[in-house]
TORFIDREN-725257 format. One record per residue (C-alpha): residue in one letter; chain; x, y, z. Coordinates in steps of 0.25 Angstrom, whole numbers, plus 5000, padded with zeros to 4 digits. Example, Ala and Ser with C-alpha at 12.3 -4.5 7.8 and 13.67 -1.06 7.14 Angstrom:
REM TORFIDREN-725257
+------+------+------+-------+------+
: kemi : base : east : north :   up :
+------+------+------+-------+------+
:    a :    A : 5049 :  4982 : 5031 :
:    s :    A : 5055 :  4996 : 5029 :
+------+------+------+-------+------+
***
This chain:
REM TORFIDREN-725257
+------+------+------+-------+------+
: kemi : base : east : north :   up :
+------+------+------+-------+------+
:    x :    A : 5141 :  4903 : 5102 :
:    x :    A : 5125 :  4903 : 5104 :
:    x :    A : 5117 :  4893 : 5096 :
:    x :    A : 5113 :  4899 : 5082 :
:    x :    A : 5099 :  4903 : 5078 :
:    x :    A : 5095 :  4897 : 5064 :
:    x :    A : 5084 :  4905 : 5056 :
:    x :    A : 5079 :  4901 : 5043 :
:    x :    A : 5075 :  4914 : 5035 :
:    x :    A : 5065 :  4912 : 5023 :
:    x :    A : 5062 :  4921 : 5010 :
:    x :    A : 5048 :  4915 : 5005 :
:    x :    A : 5048 :  4921 : 4990 :
:    x :    A : 5040 :  4918 : 4977 :
:    x :    A : 5050 :  4912 : 4969 :
:    x :    A : 5060 :  4908 : 4980 :
:    x :    A : 5062 :  4902 : 4994 :
:    x :    A : 5074 :  4907 : 5002 :
:    x :    A : 5079 :  4903 : 5016 :
:    x :    A : 5091 :  4905 : 5024 :
:    x :    A : 5094 :  4896 : 5036 :
:    x :    A : 5104 :  4906 : 5045 :
:    x :    A : 5109 :  4906 : 5058 :
:    x :    A : 5114 :  4916 : 5068 :
:    x :    A : 5124 :  4916 : 5079 :
:    x :    A : 5120 :  4928 : 5087 :
:    x :    A : 5121 :  4940 : 5074 :
:    x :    A : 5130 :  4931 : 5065 :
:    x :    A : 5121 :  4924 : 5055 :
:    x :    A : 5124 :  4913 : 5046 :
:    x :    A : 5117 :  4907 : 5034 :
:    x :    A : 5117 :  4891 : 5036 :
:    x :    A : 5109 :  4889 : 5023 :
:    x :    A : 5100 :  4897 : 5013 :
:    x :    A : 5093 :  4891 : 5003 :
:    x :    A : 5083 :  4898 : 4989 :
:    x :    A : 5073 :  4889 : 4984 :
:    x :    A : 5066 :  4894 : 4972 :
:    x :    A : 5051 :  4892 : 4973 :
:    x :    A : 5041 :  4900 : 4965 :
:    x :    A : 5030 :  4898 : 4973 :
:    x :    A : 5018 :  4902 : 4964 :
:    x :    A : 5021 :  4887 : 4957 :
:    x :    A : 5017 :  4880 : 4969 :
:    x :    A : 5015 :  4887 : 4982 :
:    x :    A : 5012 :  4874 : 4989 :
:    x :    A : 5026 :  4869 : 4989 :
:    x :    A : 5030 :  4882 : 4998 :
:    x :    A : 5030 :  4875 : 5011 :
:    x :    A : 5037 :  4863 : 5005 :
:    x :    A : 5048 :  4873 : 4999 :
:    x :    A : 5048 :  4880 : 5012 :
:    x :    A : 5052 :  4866 : 5019 :
:    x :    A : 5061 :  4861 : 5009 :
:    x :    A : 5070 :  4875 : 5010 :
:    x :    A : 5069 :  4871 : 5025 :
:    x :    A : 5075 :  4856 : 5025 :
:    x :    A : 5085 :  4863 : 5015 :
:    x :    A : 5091 :  4871 : 5026 :
:    x :    A : 5087 :  4862 : 5035 :
:    x :    A : 5080 :  4871 : 5045 :
:    x :    A : 5076 :  4866 : 5059 :
:    x :    A : 5062 :  4866 : 5066 :
:    x :    A : 5066 :  4877 : 5076 :
:    x :    A : 5072 :  4886 : 5066 :
:    x :    A : 5064 :  4899 : 5064 :
:    x :    A : 5062 :  4905 : 5050 :
:    x :    A : 5060 :  4919 : 5046 :
:    x :    A : 5052 :  4922 : 5032 :
:    x :    A : 5051 :  4931 : 5022 :
:    x :    A : 5040 :  4929 : 5012 :
:    x :    A : 5038 :  4935 : 4998 :
:    x :    A : 5032 :  4923 : 4991 :
:    x :    A : 5018 :  4930 : 4993 :
:    x :    A : 5018 :  4937 : 4981 :
:    x :    A : 5017 :  4925 : 4973 :
:    x :    A : 5005 :  4923 : 4963 :
:    x :    A : 5003 :  4909 : 4971 :
:    x :    A : 4994 :  4917 : 4980 :
:    x :    A : 4983 :  4928 : 4978 :
:    x :    A : 4989 :  4937 : 4987 :
:    x :    A : 5001 :  4940 : 4997 :
:    x :    A : 4993 :  4936 : 5009 :
:    x :    A : 4990 :  4923 : 5002 :
:    x :    A : 5005 :  4921 : 5000 :
:    x :    A : 5010 :  4924 : 5015 :
:    x :    A : 5000 :  4916 : 5020 :
:    x :    A : 5003 :  4905 : 5011 :
:    x :    A : 5017 :  4906 : 5013 :
:    x :    A : 5016 :  4906 : 5029 :
:    x :    A : 5007 :  4893 : 5027 :
:    x :    A : 5020 :  4887 : 5020 :
:    x :    A : 5029 :  4892 : 5030 :
:    x :    A : 5021 :  4886 : 5041 :
:    x :    A : 5020 :  4873 : 5033 :
:    x :    A : 5036 :  4873 : 5032 :
:    x :    A : 5041 :  4877 : 5045 :
:    x :    A : 5028 :  4879 : 5054 :
:    x :    A : 5036 :  4872 : 5064 :
:    x :    A : 5046 :  4882 : 5065 :
:    x :    A : 5047 :  4897 : 5070 :
:    x :    A : 5043 :  4906 : 5057 :
:    x :    A : 5044 :  4921 : 5056 :
:    x :    A : 5039 :  4927 : 5044 :
:    x :    A : 5044 :  4942 : 5040 :
:    x :    A : 5037 :  4954 : 5040 :
:    x :    A : 5036 :  4967 : 5033 :
:    x :    A : 5038 :  4974 : 5047 :
:    x :    A : 5052 :  4967 : 5047 :
:    x :    A : 5047 :  4957 : 5058 :
:    x :    A : 5043 :  4942 : 5060 :
:    x :    A : 5029 :  4937 : 5060 :
:    x :    A : 5024 :  4922 : 5064 :
:    x :    A : 5016 :  4915 : 5056 :
:    x :    A : 5003 :  4920 : 5063 :
:    x :    A : 5007 :  4934 : 5061 :
:    x :    A : 5011 :  4932 : 5047 :
:    x :    A : 4998 :  4926 : 5044 :
:    x :    A : 4991 :  4938 : 5049 :
:    x :    A : 4999 :  4947 : 5042 :
:    x :    A : 5004 :  4941 : 5029 :
:    x :    A : 5005 :  4953 : 5021 :
:    x :    A : 5017 :  4957 : 5031 :
:    x :    A : 5024 :  4945 : 5028 :
:    x :    A : 5024 :  4947 : 5012 :
:    x :    A : 5037 :  4951 : 5004 :
:    x :    A : 5047 :  4952 : 5016 :
:    x :    A : 5059 :  4947 : 5011 :
:    x :    A : 5065 :  4959 : 5007 :
:    x :    A : 5063 :  4966 : 5021 :
:    x :    A : 5069 :  4955 : 5026 :
:    x :    A : 5082 :  4957 : 5018 :
:    x :    A : 5081 :  4972 : 5021 :
:    x :    A : 5080 :  4971 : 5037 :
:    x :    A : 5093 :  4962 : 5036 :
:    x :    A : 5101 :  4970 : 5027 :
:    x :    A : 5096 :  4982 : 5036 :
:    x :    A : 5103 :  4976 : 5048 :
:    x :    A : 5116 :  4974 : 5039 :
:    x :    A : 5116 :  4988 : 5031 :
:    x :    A : 5110 :  4999 : 5037 :
:    x :    A : 5109 :  5009 : 5024 :
:    x :    A : 5109 :  5000 : 5011 :
:    x :    A : 5099 :  4996 : 5000 :
:    x :    A : 5096 :  4981 : 5000 :
:    x :    A : 5095 :  4977 : 4985 :
:    x :    A : 5090 :  4961 : 4984 :
:    x :    A : 5088 :  4957 : 4971 :
:    x :    A : 5082 :  4942 : 4970 :
:    x :    A : 5076 :  4934 : 4959 :
:    x :    A : 5063 :  4941 : 4956 :
:    x :    A : 5063 :  4955 : 4964 :
:    x :    A : 5073 :  4966 : 4970 :
:    x :    A : 5072 :  4971 : 4983 :
:    x :    A : 5078 :  4985 : 4985 :
:    x :    A : 5079 :  4990 : 5000 :
:    x :    A : 5083 :  5002 : 5006 :
:    x :    A : 5089 :  5000 : 5020 :
:    x :    A : 5092 :  5014 : 5027 :
:    x :    A : 5099 :  5014 : 5042 :
:    x :    A : 5096 :  4998 : 5044 :
:    x :    A : 5081 :  5001 : 5041 :
:    x :    A : 5073 :  4995 : 5028 :
:    x :    A : 5067 :  5008 : 5024 :
:    x :    A : 5055 :  5002 : 5013 :
:    x :    A : 5043 :  5008 : 5017 :
:    x :    A : 5034 :  5000 : 5009 :
:    x :    A : 5036 :  4985 : 5012 :
:    x :    A : 5026 :  4977 : 5002 :
:    x :    A : 5029 :  4973 : 4988 :
:    x :    A : 5023 :  4984 : 4980 :
:    x :    A : 5027 :  4994 : 4987 :
:    x :    A : 5041 :  4989 : 4987 :
:    x :    A : 5040 :  4989 : 4971 :
:    x :    A : 5034 :  5003 : 4971 :
:    x :    A : 5045 :  5008 : 4979 :
:    x :    A : 5057 :  4999 : 4971 :
:    x :    A : 5061 :  4993 : 4983 :
:    x :    A : 5054 :  4980 : 4977 :
:    x :    A : 5059 :  4978 : 4962 :
:    x :    A : 5053 :  4966 : 4955 :
:    x :    A : 5065 :  4962 : 4948 :
:    x :    A : 5075 :  4951 : 4950 :
:    x :    A : 5087 :  4944 : 4944 :
:    x :    A : 5081 :  4929 : 4941 :
:    x :    A : 5065 :  4930 : 4939 :
:    x :    A : 5063 :  4944 : 4934 :
:    x :    A : 5058 :  4945 : 4918 :
:    x :    A : 5067 :  4953 : 4911 :
:    x :    A : 5054 :  4959 : 4903 :
:    x :    A : 5050 :  4965 : 4918 :
:    x :    A : 5064 :  4974 : 4917 :
:    x :    A : 5065 :  4977 : 4902 :
:    x :    A : 5056 :  4979 : 4891 :
:    x :    A : 5065 :  4979 : 4881 :
:    x :    A : 5079 :  4974 : 4879 :
:    x :    A : 5091 :  4979 : 4868 :
:    x :    A : 5092 :  4970 : 4857 :
:    x :    A : 5102 :  4972 : 4845 :
:    x :    A : 5101 :  4987 : 4847 :
:    x :    A : 5084 :  4987 : 4848 :
:    x :    A : 5076 :  4987 : 4860 :
:    x :    A : 5067 :  4973 : 4861 :
:    x :    A : 5055 :  4972 : 4869 :
:    x :    A : 5056 :  4960 : 4879 :
:    x :    A : 5047 :  4948 : 4879 :
:    x :    A : 5035 :  4949 : 4891 :
:    x :    A : 5038 :  4934 : 4893 :
:    x :    A : 5045 :  4925 : 4903 :
:    x :    A : 5056 :  4922 : 4894 :
:    x :    A : 5067 :  4925 : 4903 :
:    x :    A : 5071 :  4930 : 4917 :
:    x :    A : 5082 :  4940 : 4923 :
:    x :    A : 5089 :  4926 : 4928 :
:    x :    A : 5092 :  4923 : 4913 :
:    x :    A : 5098 :  4937 : 4912 :
:    x :    A : 5108 :  4936 : 4924 :
:    x :    A : 5111 :  4922 : 4921 :
:    x :    A : 5115 :  4926 : 4906 :
:    x :    A : 5124 :  4938 : 4913 :
:    x :    A : 5130 :  4928 : 4922 :
:    x :    A : 5124 :  4935 : 4935 :
:    x :    A : 5118 :  4922 : 4941 :
:    x :    A : 5121 :  4909 : 4939 :
:    x :    A : 5110 :  4897 : 4936 :
:    x :    A : 5109 :  4893 : 4950 :
:    x :    A : 5105 :  4908 : 4952 :
:    x :    A : 5094 :  4907 : 4943 :
:    x :    A : 5085 :  4901 : 4953 :
:    x :    A : 5070 :  4902 : 4945 :
:    x :    A : 5065 :  4895 : 4935 :
:    x :    A : 5070 :  4900 : 4919 :
:    x :    A : 5059 :  4904 : 4912 :
:    x :    A : 5058 :  4895 : 4901 :
:    x :    A : 5063 :  4883 : 4911 :
:    x :    A : 5077 :  4881 : 4903 :
:    x :    A : 5091 :  4881 : 4910 :
:    x :    A : 5097 :  4892 : 4918 :
:    x :    A : 5109 :  4893 : 4909 :
:    x :    A : 5113 :  4905 : 4902 :
:    x :    A : 5109 :  4899 : 4889 :
:    x :    A : 5094 :  4897 : 4892 :
:    x :    A : 5095 :  4910 : 4899 :
:    x :    A : 5099 :  4917 : 4886 :
:    x :    A : 5087 :  4910 : 4878 :
:    x :    A : 5077 :  4915 : 4888 :
:    x :    A : 5083 :  4930 : 4889 :
:    x :    A : 5084 :  4930 : 4874 :
:    x :    A : 5068 :  4927 : 4874 :
:    x :    A : 5066 :  4939 : 4882 :
:    x :    A : 5066 :  4946 : 4867 :
:    x :    A : 5059 :  4935 : 4861 :
:    x :    A : 5073 :  4930 : 4856 :
:    x :    A : 5082 :  4918 : 4858 :
:    x :    A : 5095 :  4914 : 4858 :
:    x :    A : 5095 :  4911 : 4843 :
:    x :    A : 5090 :  4925 : 4840 :
:    x :    A : 5100 :  4932 : 4851 :
:    x :    A : 5115 :  4931 : 4853 :
:    x :    A : 5121 :  4929 : 4866 :
:    x :    A : 5125 :  4942 : 4868 :
:    x :    A : 5112 :  4947 : 4865 :
:    x :    A : 5105 :  4940 : 4876 :
:    x :    A : 5116 :  4944 : 4886 :
:    x :    A : 5113 :  4958 : 4882 :
:    x :    A : 5099 :  4956 : 4885 :
:    x :    A : 5104 :  4951 : 4899 :
:    x :    A : 5113 :  4962 : 4901 :
:    x :    A : 5102 :  4972 : 4898 :
:    x :    A : 5092 :  4965 : 4906 :
:    x :    A : 5101 :  4966 : 4917 :
:    x :    A : 5105 :  4980 : 4917 :
:    x :    A : 5090 :  4983 : 4917 :
:    x :    A : 5087 :  4977 : 4930 :
:    x :    A : 5098 :  4983 : 4936 :
:    x :    A : 5094 :  4995 : 4933 :
:    x :    A : 5080 :  4992 : 4937 :
:    x :    A : 5085 :  4988 : 4950 :
:    x :    A : 5094 :  5000 : 4951 :
:    x :    A : 5083 :  5011 : 4949 :
:    x :    A : 5074 :  5003 : 4960 :
:    x :    A : 5087 :  5005 : 4969 :
:    x :    A : 5087 :  5019 : 4965 :
:    x :    A : 5072 :  5021 : 4968 :
:    x :    A : 5073 :  5015 : 4982 :
:    x :    A : 5086 :  5024 : 4986 :
:    x :    A : 5079 :  5036 : 4981 :
:    x :    A : 5066 :  5032 : 4990 :
:    x :    A : 5074 :  5028 : 5002 :
:    x :    A : 5083 :  5042 : 5001 :
:    x :    A : 5096 :  5033 : 4998 :
:    x :    A : 5108 :  5037 : 4990 :
:    x :    A : 5115 :  5026 : 4982 :
:    x :    A : 5128 :  5025 : 4990 :
:    x :    A : 5121 :  5016 : 5001 :
:    x :    A : 5125 :  5002 : 5000 :
:    x :    A : 5116 :  4990 : 4993 :
:    x :    A : 5115 :  4978 : 4999 :
:    x :    A : 5112 :  4968 : 4987 :
:    x :    A : 5107 :  4953 : 4989 :
:    x :    A : 5099 :  4943 : 4981 :
:    x :    A : 5100 :  4934 : 4969 :
:    x :    A : 5101 :  4948 : 4961 :
:    x :    A : 5112 :  4954 : 4970 :
:    x :    A : 5120 :  4956 : 4958 :
:    x :    A : 5110 :  4963 : 4951 :
:    x :    A : 5107 :  4971 : 4964 :
:    x :    A : 5122 :  4976 : 4965 :
:    x :    A : 5121 :  4981 : 4951 :
:    x :    A : 5109 :  4988 : 4953 :
:    x :    A : 5114 :  4995 : 4966 :
:    x :    A : 5127 :  4999 : 4959 :
:    x :    A : 5122 :  5004 : 4946 :
:    x :    A : 5115 :  5015 : 4954 :
:    x :    A : 5129 :  5019 : 4961 :
:    x :    A : 5128 :  5010 : 4975 :
:    x :    A : 5143 :  5005 : 4977 :
:    x :    A : 5139 :  4999 : 4989 :
:    x :    A : 5134 :  4985 : 4987 :
:    x :    A : 5133 :  4973 : 4997 :
:    x :    A : 5129 :  4960 : 4993 :
:    x :    A : 5121 :  4954 : 5004 :
:    x :    A : 5125 :  4939 : 5006 :
:    x :    A : 5125 :  4928 : 5016 :
:    x :    A : 5132 :  4915 : 5014 :
:    x :    A : 5123 :  4905 : 5007 :
:    x :    A : 5111 :  4914 : 5007 :
:    x :    A : 5106 :  4912 : 4993 :
:    x :    A : 5101 :  4926 : 4992 :
:    x :    A : 5093 :  4923 : 5003 :
:    x :    A : 5094 :  4937 : 5010 :
:    x :    A : 5079 :  4938 : 5014 :
:    x :    A : 5079 :  4924 : 5019 :
:    x :    A : 5092 :  4927 : 5027 :
:    x :    A : 5087 :  4939 : 5033 :
:    x :    A : 5074 :  4935 : 5037 :
:    x :    A : 5081 :  4925 : 5046 :
:    x :    A : 5091 :  4935 : 5050 :
:    x :    A : 5079 :  4945 : 5054 :
:    x :    A : 5072 :  4933 : 5061 :
:    x :    A : 5085 :  4932 : 5069 :
:    x :    A : 5086 :  4945 : 5073 :
:    x :    A : 5072 :  4945 : 5078 :
:    x :    A : 5073 :  4933 : 5086 :
:    x :    A : 5085 :  4939 : 5093 :
:    x :    A : 5077 :  4951 : 5097 :
:    x :    A : 5064 :  4943 : 5102 :
+------+------+------+-------+------+
***
């Protein structure tokens, strides 16, 4: 057996940095290690290069190993424009790994070097969904990929081994329901519903940052405290007790005013409404792609459980969970590493 090819895949987002170190023996891949580092870039963008170095040290990345990179952090309001964001992130990558072969994934499905990426920055913006879809298309020629993350959901149709999204910018994908700004952790429930049922009445919700959907799913037992990877709105603990207190404030109440059962009922309602939100988007994508609901759904991400519920609610029976050992919900990072390996083999 020949020596292994080791590639590091990066998914640099606005609130998480995900990296996978994987090795290939021919067509067989193995994840050596994966890490997901919470890093809200707008708080201190100057720390990005150091965060990348720390992640690389965590994985014991070696100088000669190539890197495949997807970028979504350019949307952060730390930057005046996406162009500025891409240039900033490229600079951080050069500071961290300028001594290594770094390949930036682009919206054509190929790779740029630093110079090419610097000349065409918008072609490198918001590319992680495409890396995931191109990789999954190699495994499942006809399916719909549903990736529910902490902040957003990607719904990507794959037909005859090809990603059939005609538009590739965030705005166009929002219009086409292929991108839904709704996730299982950071989403504020007041963006999903305007009212919740309380004691046989409809109560409007507060337009405040009192709670997030991570509280809902922690209360319902769908996620653990470890999965609750973002900060809590009130800076208190990631316990069910504190999550109930945060959720009660959605209707300007507290745990002395509402019973545990009433708070849990509110959580169930919000989960149901988010499921319906995603189900409607999936139906829109299926209709536009001229698909029926009999094709399989590949679900992934921190909210894979929610993706499965949404798919099954519209009649999709064949639901496949993408997973790789110790992948830490890092499909885009693993995917871009896999695509880079394929790219290098073909050269």
